[in-house]
One Martini backbone bead per residue (centre of mass of N, CA, C, O) as a GRO file, in nm:
protein
  419
    1MET     BB    1   1.160  -3.802   0.472
    2ARG     BB    2   1.444  -3.707   0.396
    3SER     BB    3   1.414  -3.752   0.086
    4LEU     BB    4   1.177  -3.563   0.047
    5LEU     BB    5   1.316  -3.308   0.142
    6LEU     BB    6   1.545  -3.313  -0.064
    7LEU     BB    7   1.374  -3.301  -0.322
    8PHE     BB    8   1.230  -3.040  -0.258
    9CYS     BB    9   1.478  -2.855  -0.228
   10ILE     BB   10   1.605  -2.903  -0.505
   11GLY     BB   11   1.362  -2.830  -0.687
   12LEU     BB   12   1.296  -2.533  -0.555
   13SER     BB   13   1.572  -2.387  -0.536
   14THR     BB   14   1.616  -2.353  -0.836
   15VAL     BB   15   1.377  -2.172  -0.885
   16ALA     BB   16   1.429  -1.949  -0.673
   17ASN     BB   17   1.725  -1.874  -0.749
   18SER     BB   18   1.650  -1.791  -1.047
   19GLN     BB   19   1.449  -1.546  -0.925
   20ILE     BB   20   1.593  -1.337  -0.737
   21GLU     BB   21   1.694  -1.139  -0.959
   22GLU     BB   22   1.414  -1.079  -1.073
   23ILE     BB   23   1.282  -0.954  -0.821
   24ARG     BB   24   1.487  -0.729  -0.799
   25ARG     BB   25   1.452  -0.598  -1.074
   26ILE     BB   26   1.148  -0.537  -1.056
   27THR     BB   27   1.143  -0.377  -0.793
   28LYS     BB   28   1.341  -0.156  -0.872
   29GLN     BB   29   1.179  -0.048  -1.115
   30LEU     BB   30   0.909   0.022  -0.958
   31CYS     BB   31   1.089   0.239  -0.770
   32SER     BB   32   1.139   0.435  -0.977
   33PRO     BB   33   1.103   0.766  -1.066
   34GLU     BB   34   0.949   0.708  -1.350
   35PHE     BB   35   0.691   0.591  -1.166
   36HIS     BB   36   0.589   0.800  -0.943
   37GLY     BB   37   0.479   0.590  -0.718
   38ARG     BB   38   0.228   0.459  -0.860
   39GLY     BB   39   0.032   0.694  -0.928
   40TYR     BB   40  -0.150   1.010  -1.034
   41VAL     BB   41   0.112   1.133  -1.116
   42ASN     BB   42   0.200   1.105  -1.437
   43LYS     BB   43   0.081   0.818  -1.461
   44GLY     BB   44   0.229   0.593  -1.285
   45ASP     BB   45   0.035   0.349  -1.302
   46SER     BB   46   0.052   0.314  -1.617
   47ILE     BB   47   0.352   0.267  -1.638
   48ALA     BB   48   0.349   0.013  -1.463
   49ALA     BB   49   0.147  -0.153  -1.628
   50ARG     BB   50   0.314  -0.180  -1.886
   51TYR     BB   51   0.547  -0.330  -1.753
   52ILE     BB   52   0.391  -0.576  -1.640
   53VAL     BB   53   0.284  -0.682  -1.906
   54GLU     BB   54   0.564  -0.743  -2.026
   55GLU     BB   55   0.637  -0.951  -1.806
   56PHE     BB   56   0.411  -1.151  -1.868
   57LYS     BB   57   0.500  -1.202  -2.159
   58LYS     BB   58   0.779  -1.320  -2.093
   59VAL     BB   59   0.665  -1.564  -1.936
   60GLY     BB   60   0.374  -1.656  -2.101
   61ALA     BB   61   0.131  -1.519  -2.038
   62GLU     BB   62  -0.217  -1.460  -2.062
   63PRO     BB   63  -0.486  -1.328  -2.156
   64PHE     BB   64  -0.807  -1.392  -2.070
   65GLU     BB   65  -0.885  -1.221  -2.302
   66ASP     BB   66  -0.805  -0.947  -2.503
   67SER     BB   67  -0.678  -0.826  -2.231
   68PHE     BB   68  -0.475  -0.726  -1.958
   69LEU     BB   69  -0.693  -0.500  -1.918
   70GLN     BB   70  -0.888  -0.337  -1.651
   71LEU     BB   71  -1.101  -0.083  -1.657
   72PHE     BB   72  -1.119   0.215  -1.443
   73GLU     BB   73  -1.265   0.454  -1.211
   74LEU     BB   74  -1.153   0.754  -1.029
   75THR     BB   75  -1.126   0.969  -0.753
   76VAL     BB   76  -0.849   1.210  -0.701
   77ASN     BB   77  -0.598   1.344  -0.498
   78THR     BB   78  -0.339   1.578  -0.592
   79PHE     BB   79   0.041   1.662  -0.598
   80PRO     BB   80   0.214   1.794  -0.873
   81GLY     BB   81   0.372   2.046  -0.748
   82GLU     BB   82   0.373   2.245  -0.520
   83MET     BB   83   0.569   2.184  -0.193
   84THR     BB   84   0.572   2.423   0.055
   85LEU     BB   85   0.749   2.477   0.382
   86ASN     BB   86   0.812   2.765   0.582
   87GLN     BB   87   1.054   2.905   0.838
   88GLY     BB   88   1.192   3.146   0.747
   89GLU     BB   89   1.492   2.987   0.652
   90LYS     BB   90   1.327   2.730   0.670
   91GLN     BB   91   1.320   2.435   0.461
   92PHE     BB   92   1.097   2.203   0.428
   93LYS     BB   93   1.065   1.850   0.383
   94PRO     BB   94   0.897   1.631   0.225
   95GLY     BB   95   0.854   1.344   0.439
   96LEU     BB   96   1.053   1.458   0.673
   97HIS     BB   97   0.929   1.735   0.811
   98PHE     BB   98   0.662   1.693   0.632
   99SER     BB   99   0.299   1.658   0.602
  100ILE     BB  100   0.004   1.596   0.408
  101ASN     BB  101  -0.309   1.581   0.380
  102PRO     BB  102  -0.470   1.402   0.124
  103SER     BB  103  -0.741   1.615   0.166
  104SER     BB  104  -0.614   1.872   0.064
  105LYS     BB  105  -0.586   2.181  -0.016
  106GLY     BB  106  -0.472   2.449  -0.175
  107GLY     BB  107  -0.220   2.713  -0.169
  108LYS     BB  108  -0.127   3.052  -0.070
  109TYR     BB  109   0.052   3.123   0.242
  110SER     BB  110   0.065   3.366   0.520
  111LEU     BB  111   0.120   3.255   0.863
  112HIS     BB  112   0.006   3.281   1.185
  113PRO     BB  113   0.069   3.125   1.481
  114THR     BB  114  -0.146   2.917   1.696
  115GLU     BB  115  -0.091   2.770   1.999
  116VAL     BB  116  -0.203   2.442   2.118
  117ASN     BB  117  -0.299   2.228   2.363
  118ALA     BB  118  -0.463   1.965   2.491
  119GLU     BB  119  -0.628   2.120   2.705
  120GLN     BB  120  -0.732   2.343   2.511
  121ILE     BB  121  -0.874   2.168   2.298
  122LEU     BB  122  -1.087   2.050   2.527
  123ASP     BB  123  -1.169   2.355   2.554
  124LEU     BB  124  -1.442   2.479   2.409
  125ASP     BB  125  -1.449   2.773   2.501
  126TYR     BB  126  -1.165   2.845   2.420
  127MET     BB  127  -1.193   2.768   2.117
  128ARG     BB  128  -1.423   2.961   2.045
  129GLY     BB  129  -1.270   3.221   2.114
  130LEU     BB  130  -1.031   3.176   1.923
  131LEU     BB  131  -1.195   3.155   1.657
  132SER     BB  132  -1.322   3.435   1.679
  133GLN     BB  133  -1.054   3.591   1.671
  134ILE     BB  134  -0.941   3.473   1.402
  135GLY     BB  135  -1.192   3.557   1.217
  136ARG     BB  136  -1.093   3.869   1.190
  137VAL     BB  137  -0.822   3.729   1.029
  138PRO     BB  138  -0.839   3.595   0.753
  139ASN     BB  139  -0.587   3.411   0.593
  140SER     BB  140  -0.349   3.457   0.854
  141GLN     BB  141  -0.402   3.176   1.001
  142VAL     BB  142  -0.262   2.915   1.220
  143MET     BB  143  -0.323   2.613   1.375
  144VAL     BB  144  -0.129   2.468   1.648
  145PHE     BB  145  -0.095   2.132   1.746
  146ASN     BB  146  -0.002   2.011   2.083
  147TYR     BB  147  -0.015   1.645   2.183
  148ILE     BB  148   0.235   1.544   2.294
  149GLY     BB  149   0.186   1.272   2.527
  150ALA     BB  150  -0.083   1.187   2.496
  151SER     BB  151  -0.327   0.993   2.534
  152LYS     BB  152  -0.523   0.788   2.355
  153ASP     BB  153  -0.793   0.907   2.454
  154THR     BB  154  -0.723   1.201   2.393
  155VAL     BB  155  -0.666   1.169   2.090
  156LYS     BB  156  -0.955   1.075   2.016
  157GLN     BB  157  -1.076   1.360   2.093
  158ILE     BB  158  -0.895   1.551   1.915
  159ARG     BB  159  -0.910   1.471   1.612
  160PRO     BB  160  -1.203   1.575   1.539
  161ILE     BB  161  -1.142   1.872   1.599
  162ILE     BB  162  -0.923   1.918   1.388
  163ARG     BB  163  -1.091   1.834   1.140
  164GLU     BB  164  -1.300   2.057   1.173
  165ILE     BB  165  -1.104   2.303   1.158
  166ALA     BB  166  -0.984   2.222   0.869
  167THR     BB  167  -1.257   2.328   0.718
  168ILE     BB  168  -1.180   2.662   0.794
  169MET     BB  169  -0.856   2.615   0.831
  170PRO     BB  170  -0.541   2.609   0.879
  171VAL     BB  171  -0.329   2.329   0.990
  172VAL     BB  172  -0.124   2.193   1.266
  173GLU     BB  173   0.072   1.912   1.354
  174LEU     BB  174   0.263   1.795   1.607
  175VAL     BB  175   0.539   1.560   1.587
  176ASP     BB  176   0.746   1.245   1.697
  177LYS     BB  177   0.686   1.079   1.436
  178LYS     BB  178   0.648   0.917   1.176
  179PHE     BB  179   0.525   0.919   0.866
  180THR     BB  180   0.185   0.844   0.730
  181TRP     BB  181   0.059   0.796   0.424
  182SER     BB  182  -0.190   0.865   0.160
  183VAL     BB  183  -0.503   0.860  -0.018
  184GLY     BB  184  -0.710   1.090  -0.174
  185ARG     BB  185  -1.068   1.152  -0.287
  186GLU     BB  186  -1.063   1.449  -0.167
  187GLN     BB  187  -1.151   1.792  -0.061
  188SER     BB  188  -1.185   1.876   0.292
  189PHE     BB  189  -0.930   2.068   0.338
  190PHE     BB  190  -0.723   2.260   0.436
  191PRO     BB  191  -0.425   2.304   0.495
  192TYR     BB  192  -0.284   1.989   0.638
  193PHE     BB  193  -0.035   1.951   0.873
  194GLN     BB  194   0.268   1.787   0.950
  195ILE     BB  195   0.521   1.845   1.206
  196GLN     BB  196   0.820   1.832   1.328
  197ASP     BB  197   0.910   1.932   1.638
  198SER     BB  198   1.228   1.962   1.583
  199VAL     BB  199   1.169   2.213   1.352
  200TYR     BB  200   0.987   2.384   1.505
  201GLN     BB  201   0.891   2.741   1.547
  202GLU     BB  202   0.779   2.932   1.774
  203GLY     BB  203   0.593   3.206   1.629
  204VAL     BB  204   0.664   3.150   1.334
  205GLN     BB  205   0.614   3.206   1.028
  206LEU     BB  206   0.414   3.054   0.769
  207GLU     BB  207   0.497   2.916   0.448
  208MET     BB  208   0.261   2.831   0.187
  209ASN     BB  209   0.273   2.594  -0.107
  210VAL     BB  210  -0.003   2.434  -0.280
  211ASP     BB  211  -0.061   2.175  -0.519
  212ALA     BB  212  -0.406   2.086  -0.578
  213LYS     BB  213  -0.574   1.803  -0.750
  214VAL     BB  214  -0.871   1.700  -0.876
  215ILE     BB  215  -0.956   1.384  -1.027
  216GLU     BB  216  -1.190   1.302  -1.244
  217ASN     BB  217  -1.219   1.005  -1.383
  218TYR     BB  218  -0.980   0.829  -1.340
  219GLN     BB  219  -0.780   0.613  -1.533
  220SER     BB  220  -0.743   0.278  -1.463
  221GLN     BB  221  -0.581  -0.057  -1.388
  222ASN     BB  222  -0.601  -0.383  -1.422
  223ILE     BB  223  -0.408  -0.693  -1.419
  224ILE     BB  224  -0.454  -0.981  -1.642
  225ALA     BB  225  -0.351  -1.324  -1.604
  226TYR     BB  226  -0.297  -1.656  -1.771
  227LEU     BB  227  -0.308  -2.016  -1.679
  228PRO     BB  228  -0.349  -2.316  -1.776
  229SER     BB  229  -0.395  -2.625  -1.721
  230LYS     BB  230  -0.275  -2.932  -1.780
  231LYS     BB  231  -0.574  -3.005  -1.742
  232MET     BB  232  -0.885  -3.009  -1.744
  233CYS     BB  233  -1.041  -2.739  -1.543
  234ALA     BB  234  -1.281  -2.574  -1.325
  235LYS     BB  235  -1.051  -2.464  -1.148
  236THR     BB  236  -0.912  -2.169  -0.968
  237ILE     BB  237  -0.622  -1.992  -0.902
  238MET     BB  238  -0.542  -1.698  -0.713
  239PHE     BB  239  -0.315  -1.429  -0.775
  240THR     BB  240  -0.244  -1.135  -0.576
  241ALA     BB  241  -0.162  -0.776  -0.629
  242HIS     BB  242  -0.057  -0.460  -0.564
  243TYR     BB  243   0.098  -0.185  -0.764
  244ASP     BB  244   0.026   0.049  -0.620
  245HIS     BB  245   0.068   0.381  -0.480
  246LEU     BB  246   0.116   0.721  -0.361
  247GLY     BB  247   0.329   0.878  -0.518
  248ARG     BB  248   0.310   1.232  -0.495
  249MET     BB  249   0.457   1.512  -0.292
  250GLY     BB  250   0.504   1.662  -0.528
  251ALA     BB  251   0.751   1.706  -0.768
  252ASP     BB  252   1.010   1.602  -0.558
  253THR     BB  253   0.821   1.375  -0.415
  254TYR     BB  254   0.843   1.020  -0.360
  255PHE     BB  255   0.696   0.684  -0.333
  256PRO     BB  256   0.830   0.375  -0.386
  257GLY     BB  257   0.707   0.107  -0.267
  258ALA     BB  258   0.862  -0.166  -0.210
  259ASN     BB  259   0.711  -0.342  -0.002
  260ASP     BB  260   0.457  -0.137  -0.081
  261ASN     BB  261   0.419  -0.352  -0.363
  262ALA     BB  262   0.663  -0.447  -0.537
  263SER     BB  263   0.721  -0.723  -0.406
  264GLY     BB  264   0.443  -0.857  -0.468
  265THR     BB  265   0.453  -0.818  -0.774
  266ALA     BB  266   0.709  -0.984  -0.820
  267MET     BB  267   0.588  -1.249  -0.700
  268LEU     BB  268   0.368  -1.279  -0.907
  269LEU     BB  269   0.573  -1.328  -1.141
  270THR     BB  270   0.705  -1.575  -1.013
  271MET     BB  271   0.452  -1.753  -1.020
  272ALA     BB  272   0.417  -1.741  -1.326
  273LYS     BB  273   0.685  -1.871  -1.400
  274HIS     BB  274   0.644  -2.140  -1.258
  275PHE     BB  275   0.352  -2.217  -1.389
  276LYS     BB  276   0.468  -2.225  -1.674
  277ASP     BB  277   0.694  -2.452  -1.618
  278HIS     BB  278   0.463  -2.577  -1.398
  279LEU     BB  279   0.190  -2.707  -1.441
  280SER     BB  280  -0.117  -2.713  -1.314
  281ARG     BB  281  -0.426  -2.858  -1.216
  282TYR     BB  282  -0.478  -2.558  -1.226
  283ASN     BB  283  -0.584  -2.273  -1.285
  284ILE     BB  284  -0.420  -1.946  -1.334
  285LEU     BB  285  -0.479  -1.629  -1.177
  286PHE     BB  286  -0.356  -1.297  -1.240
  287VAL     BB  287  -0.373  -1.001  -1.019
  288ALA     BB  288  -0.311  -0.654  -1.066
  289PHE     BB  289  -0.382  -0.395  -0.860
  290ALA     BB  290  -0.547  -0.101  -0.843
  291GLY     BB  291  -0.643   0.127  -0.586
  292GLU     BB  292  -0.569   0.031  -0.296
  293GLU     BB  293  -0.474   0.306  -0.157
  294ALA     BB  294  -0.781   0.427  -0.227
  295GLY     BB  295  -0.974   0.168  -0.127
  296LEU     BB  296  -0.999  -0.099  -0.296
  297VAL     BB  297  -1.095  -0.037  -0.597
  298GLY     BB  298  -1.003  -0.260  -0.800
  299SER     BB  299  -1.119  -0.509  -0.645
  300LYS     BB  300  -1.409  -0.418  -0.640
  301PHE     BB  301  -1.447  -0.406  -0.942
  302TYR     BB  302  -1.387  -0.699  -1.000
  303THR     BB  303  -1.619  -0.828  -0.823
  304GLU     BB  304  -1.835  -0.670  -1.014
  305HIS     BB  305  -1.632  -0.758  -1.285
  306PRO     BB  306  -1.577  -1.058  -1.359
  307VAL     BB  307  -1.392  -1.256  -1.578
  308LEU     BB  308  -1.422  -1.468  -1.351
  309LYS     BB  309  -1.607  -1.658  -1.188
  310LEU     BB  310  -1.611  -1.680  -0.849
  311LYS     BB  311  -1.705  -1.989  -0.825
  312LYS     BB  312  -1.421  -2.087  -0.973
  313VAL     BB  313  -1.271  -2.022  -0.710
  314LYS     BB  314  -1.086  -2.199  -0.487
  315PHE     BB  315  -0.835  -1.987  -0.441
  316LEU     BB  316  -0.687  -1.700  -0.267
  317VAL     BB  317  -0.368  -1.513  -0.301
  318ASN     BB  318  -0.250  -1.238  -0.122
  319LEU     BB  319   0.024  -1.010  -0.194
  320ASP     BB  320   0.203  -0.837   0.073
  321ILE     BB  321   0.485  -0.758   0.185
  322MET     BB  322   0.774  -0.938   0.057
  323GLY     BB  323   1.078  -0.813   0.163
  324SER     BB  324   1.113  -1.025   0.404
  325GLY     BB  325   1.069  -1.257   0.700
  326GLU     BB  326   1.234  -1.311   0.967
  327HIS     BB  327   0.939  -1.359   1.137
  328GLY     BB  328   0.761  -1.425   0.897
  329ILE     BB  329   0.405  -1.478   0.865
  330THR     BB  330   0.082  -1.348   0.784
  331THR     BB  331  -0.270  -1.477   0.804
  332VAL     BB  332  -0.533  -1.362   0.666
  333ASN     BB  333  -0.814  -1.567   0.741
  334GLY     BB  334  -0.723  -1.814   0.914
  335THR     BB  335  -0.992  -1.841   1.088
  336LEU     BB  336  -1.182  -1.906   0.841
  337PHE     BB  337  -0.944  -2.110   0.703
  338LYS     BB  338  -0.830  -2.360   0.876
  339LYS     BB  339  -0.746  -2.586   0.684
  340GLU     BB  340  -0.550  -2.412   0.509
  341PHE     BB  341  -0.377  -2.312   0.741
  342GLU     BB  342  -0.280  -2.593   0.834
  343LEU     BB  343  -0.135  -2.649   0.569
  344LEU     BB  344   0.075  -2.432   0.592
  345GLN     BB  345   0.196  -2.534   0.859
  346GLU     BB  346   0.272  -2.816   0.765
  347ILE     BB  347   0.471  -2.733   0.544
  348ASN     BB  348   0.656  -2.559   0.718
  349LYS     BB  349   0.738  -2.788   0.912
  350GLU     BB  350   0.830  -3.010   0.712
  351PHE     BB  351   1.051  -2.787   0.563
  352ASP     BB  352   1.168  -2.560   0.729
  353LEU     BB  353   1.112  -2.241   0.662
  354LEU     BB  354   0.962  -2.056   0.873
  355ALA     BB  355   0.942  -1.912   1.179
  356LYS     BB  356   0.634  -1.820   1.101
  357VAL     BB  357   0.271  -1.892   1.102
  358LYS     BB  358   0.039  -1.653   1.136
  359ILE     BB  359  -0.265  -1.585   1.277
  360ARG     BB  360  -0.561  -1.420   1.134
  361GLY     BB  361  -0.821  -1.242   1.093
  362PRO     BB  362  -1.033  -1.052   0.962
  363ALA     BB  363  -0.959  -0.789   0.705
  364ALA     BB  364  -0.969  -0.455   0.541
  365ASN     BB  365  -0.629  -0.445   0.425
  366SER     BB  366  -0.697  -0.572   0.133
  367ASP     BB  367  -0.789  -0.734  -0.173
  368HIS     BB  368  -0.937  -0.983  -0.040
  369TYR     BB  369  -1.198  -0.867   0.088
  370TRP     BB  370  -1.412  -0.871  -0.149
  371PHE     BB  371  -1.396  -1.176  -0.187
  372THR     BB  372  -1.492  -1.262   0.090
  373GLU     BB  373  -1.767  -1.112   0.066
  374LYS     BB  374  -1.833  -1.314  -0.198
  375GLY     BB  375  -1.717  -1.619  -0.100
  376VAL     BB  376  -1.408  -1.624  -0.132
  377PRO     BB  377  -1.142  -1.801  -0.067
  378ALA     BB  378  -0.892  -1.624   0.143
  379PHE     BB  379  -0.563  -1.487   0.150
  380PHE     BB  380  -0.348  -1.271   0.343
  381ILE     BB  381   0.000  -1.220   0.282
  382TYR     BB  382   0.260  -1.120   0.516
  383THR     BB  383   0.546  -0.994   0.633
  384MET     BB  384   0.785  -1.037   0.898
  385GLY     BB  385   1.024  -0.780   1.010
  386LEU     BB  386   1.274  -0.533   1.011
  387ASN     BB  387   1.098  -0.378   0.819
  388GLN     BB  388   0.916  -0.054   0.900
  389HIS     BB  389   0.843   0.058   0.633
  390TYR     BB  390   0.543   0.274   0.585
  391HIS     BB  391   0.423   0.512   0.398
  392ASP     BB  392   0.715   0.613   0.306
  393ILE     BB  393   1.023   0.739   0.175
  394PHE     BB  394   1.187   0.466   0.299
  395ASP     BB  395   1.049   0.260   0.092
  396THR     BB  396   1.306   0.094  -0.037
  397TYR     BB  397   1.495  -0.123  -0.207
  398GLU     BB  398   1.748  -0.111  -0.009
  399GLU     BB  399   1.563  -0.221   0.249
  400LEU     BB  400   1.560  -0.501   0.125
  401SER     BB  401   1.620  -0.857   0.188
  402PHE     BB  402   1.472  -1.123   0.094
  403SER     BB  403   1.521  -1.357   0.312
  404GLU     BB  404   1.225  -1.533   0.245
  405TYR     BB  405   1.162  -1.580  -0.053
  406ASP     BB  406   1.217  -1.879  -0.103
  407ASP     BB  407   1.024  -1.996   0.119
  408ILE     BB  408   0.763  -1.868   0.019
  409THR     BB  409   0.764  -1.997  -0.255
  410LYS     BB  410   0.756  -2.290  -0.158
  411LEU     BB  411   0.496  -2.271   0.006
  412LEU     BB  412   0.303  -2.187  -0.230
  413ILE     BB  413   0.353  -2.423  -0.422
  414GLU     BB  414   0.269  -2.649  -0.222
  415PHE     BB  415  -0.011  -2.547  -0.160
  416VAL     BB  416  -0.130  -2.582  -0.444
  417LYS     BB  417  -0.065  -2.887  -0.470
  418ARG     BB  418  -0.257  -2.959  -0.194
  419LEU     BB  419  -0.553  -2.842  -0.255
   0.00000   0.00000   0.00000
C-alpha cells in the first residue's frame, strides 16, 4: 500500500506541479479588464472564447467536428454606459456602495426619497395611500425600503411587494450585507437599486443616470474540444465548466469572476493537457459553456443539440469554483450516483488528498443540471474554502489560493482511471 501511494504521488505531483503556473496564468488572463467580465458588454464572452480556443489548440485538443464553437443566441439586459447614483456631493461607486437589479430599465432621474420601514411595507392600506400620494408627482419620487433586521419570514413577505412597486416607479432597498449580482434577461423594473445603509443619507435627493440596453438574439458560443481514447472506445467522459461571468455594471465597473468560474475553466484546460499527454481508455470531451450566469442557457442548448449523442457519455464532471478547497469539495448529485460518489471518497481516503468530499443532492445550480435531466450521470464539483467572494467585484485573481488544486487534479485523474 505504501509503495502504491508513493508511485501515485510521484507520478501525479509532477503533472500537477507543472500545471500550477499554467492554471494561474489562464485564470489571471480570464479575469483581466480587457475580457470585460466575460459578459455581454463589449462582447466580453466572445473575447474569452477566442482565448480559450487558442489554449485548447496549444494543448493539442481537437475540435469535435469542424469548429471548436457551438453558436447559440439569447436575449440579455446589459449596462454598457452610464451607471451613476449620487446623493448631494456623495458619488456612490457601483458594486461597492450600490448595486442595480439586473432586470432594471435605464434613465436619468432626479428623485426625492420616501422612506418606509418593514412595518409600513406590510401595511397595505398605508402603502396604497402612499402610492396614491406619490402618483400625483410622477417621475420625481423614489421609494426607499428599509427592512434591515427583519426576520426571514418578514423578508419573504416584503420582497414581492417591492418587486411589484418597482414595475411602476424607481425603488431603493437599503442593505447591510455585501451585494450579490446576476444577469438579467429582460427589463422588468424601473431603476431598482440596493444601497449600503452606511452611505445612504435620509431625505437627501437621489440623482440617477443609468444606461440599460436589452440585446435581442445576442450570439454567444459554447467551446467544444475533444481527445480520442488510447484504443477504440464507444464511451466518452465529459469535463465541463462555464467560462462566462456577469460582465459590466456600467462602463467603469466589471466583475472579474475569478473563482466563478475562471478557475474552473483553467482546470478544464488542465484536464485537457493531462489527457493529451496520458491518453485515457475513454474518449474525453471538454465543453466550456457560455450563458451559465444567464440561466444555464449554453448547457441547455447543448443538451438539445448535442454534438455527441448523450447516451454515449459514461460520466460528466462539471467544474465550478475551483480556486480554493481548504475545507474540501462538495459533490452535487452525490446522492443520485452513490457508487461513483463512494469511488471519489475511496480515492480521497486512499491517497489522503482533501479535507472532505461532501455529498449533496440534486440541484439546478450549474451546467450539469440539464444533462442530469436528460439521463446523463453527472457530478457538479465545487470547492469549499476561505474565499467567500461570489458574484461580486471582489472575486479577483488575487483572492484565490489554489490551495487544493493539486489534490483535486489527482482526485479527478484517478476517478476517470477507475470508472
